[in-house]
C-alpha positions, -999 to +999 in steps of 0.1 A: +698-926+020+672-928-006+645-931+021+659-900+039+659-880+007+623-889+000+613-878+035+630-845+031+611-839-002+578-848+014+585-824+044+594-796+020+562-802+000+541-801+032+556-768+044+550-753+009+514-765+010+509-750+045+523-717+034+501-715+004+470-724+026+479-697+051+484-671+023+450-680+009+433-676+043+450-642+049+438-630+014+403-642+021+403-626+055+415-593+041+388-593+014+361-599+041+374-570+062+374-548+031+337-554+027+330-547+064+352-517+069+361-498+037+395-481+037+382-452+015+354-426+020+328-419-007+319-381-012+283-375+000+262-348-015+261-318+009+229-313+029+214-278+025+203-267+059+194-232+046+170-240+017+149-208+024+180-186+020+191-166-010+227-153-011+234-123-033+266-103-039+267-066-031+266-059-069+235-081-073+217-064-044+223-030-060+215-041-095+181-056-084+171-026-063+168-046-031+160-021-003+157-028+034+149-012+067+146-022+104+114-036+118+102-012+144+073-004+168+048+021+155+012+031+149-012+014+125-041+036+115-073+018+104-096+033+077-130+029+062-132+036+025-162+057+014-172+071-020-187+105-026-189+137-048-174+172-045-199+200-038-195+237-031-199+249+004-231+268+012-213+296+030-192+302-001-220+302-026-235+336-034-267+343-051-268+378-067-301+397-068-311+433-074-320+452-042-343+474-062-363+464-092-351+480-124-337+477-159-303+460-163-281+485-181-249+466-182-235+431-173-198+433-166-191+395-162-196+362-180-198+326-168-164+314-159-150+348-150-131+350-117-140+380-097-127+397-065-146+411-036-163+445-044-157+441-082-186+455-103-210+429-116-241+447-129-254+482-135-291+486-129-315+516-132-339+519-103-374+515-117-388+540-093-361+567-090-345+561-124-312+564-107-285+539-117-266+518-091-238+492-093-241+457-078-207+445-066-193+410-058-197+401-022-166+379-022-138+364-043-150+336-065-161+324-099-192+332-119-210+299-124-245+312-135-257+342-155-295+344-157-299+380-169-290+400-200-287+437-207-320+455-212-340+429-191-360+437-161-345+427-128-372+416-104-371+393-074-349+367-091-314+354-092-293+374-116-258+358-111-243+330-090-208+333-077-190+304-059-157+306-040-141+271-045-111+277-023-128+253+001-152+225-010-172+198+006-168+161+000-203+146+004-197+109+013-222+080+013-219+060+045-236+027+052-247+014+086-214-004+092-195+028+085-217+051+106-209+031+137-172+041+134-175+076+121-170+106+144-168+144+139-132+155+136-118+123+121-092+129+094-098+116+059-076+112+029-094+121-004-085+107-038-098+114-072-108+082-090-079+085-115-054+087-086-040+119-100-041+138-067-050+133-031-056+157-002-068+155+033-095+171+055-117+166+086-152+151+090-174+180+098-209+165+096-226+132+099-263+130+091-286+119+120-309+101+096-305+074+070-321+076+035-344+050+021-314+032+007-299+029+042-273+055+034-263+085+056-244+116+044-210+123+059-192+155+050-155+163+048-141+198+043-110+202+020-090+231+007-090+236-031-068+266-038-056+252-071-091+243-082-085+206-089-115+195-068-144+206-090-181+203-079-196+171-094-163+152-093-166+117-079-140+108-053-132+082-026-121+088+009-102+068+035-115+080+068-093+072+098-115+053+123-089+040+148-052+040+157-034+009+170-003+019+190+028-001+200+026-024+169+056-043+155+050-034+118+065-039+084+058-023+050+030-039+030+055-041+001+076-066+021+050-093+023+053-123-001+035-156-002+052-190-003+032-222-002+002-201+009+021-187+039+032-151+044+069-144+045+093-115+047+129-117+037+152-110+066+187-097+057+219-107+075+250-095+056+243-107+020+220-136+031+182-132+027+161-156+047+124-162+038+109-159+073+073-172+079+053-145+098+019-142+114+002-110+105-023-088+123-041-055+116-031-036+085-037-005+064-025+006+030+011+011+040+017-011+071+009-045+085+015-056+121+036-088+127+024-109+156+050-137+153+081-145+133+100-113+134+117-092+161+121-054+164+154-043+149+158-071+124+165-059+089+140-069+063+135-063+026+110-035+017+114-032-021+117-058-048+114-088-025+096-106-053+130-111-070+142-131-040+110-151-041+115-159-077+150-171-070+137-195-043+110-208-066+135-213-094+156-235-072+127-254-057+135-240-023+099-230-016+091-266-008+114-265+023+101-257+058 
């Protein structure tokens, strides 16, 4: 009996040891599986697939003055910029002389006076007949010179000069590279050098010869009813030398530079994408887009620099 009891104890101990060993193996196995296949997921930082996009609320769009329009097909006019000076036209410059020699009895006008056609200018006594006669203004205009005084003898000389400045000439200096593109009848936009006013006219004359300084004279006729364009005033002119039709174009104000590349901001809802574009011919207002934009897409025309600043602030300009 004592031997049987000892055997039973030994068998129980063996089973206990086996169970403990099995439990240890299972625990170790579960730990190994945990390393290979985690039962949890770690939150990964989101990947920004739209790094060149700025998103603004409607309120922010209005507050920042973001304006847009649709890219469209149009004309791009090309210009040459020339510089020149305002001059009176010959046909509207009048030199007043006495038809008969005599003593000037009366001068009715002074320099700066505006006169009308047939207005009395001078009263002269004929030296031979001693009869007095009136010299009248041949046209509307302004007295720019007075070269005679009362009591003086009027001989074969200029007594007064009257100029009508309702039309004036713009005498432009054109270099050889300009002359090749200039033609009679081309339109020109004229600006004073202070950018106070601009007007337009037509090229009426191109000199057939160059001066010693390799400059030729080109002339534009402009209206001057308000008298702004005074003879002697220096001006510049943008002469239209060509027109490119059927061009996909955007406003010059739309173009921004990111990483030395030209971009425009294309709007979809409240998202603004910095789109790389290849540009072509341009003028003061428009630039053609060869690649990167389609007709009808909405793009930012005003205050796009605000969107650029937002991209740079967030480091987005480094994305392609």
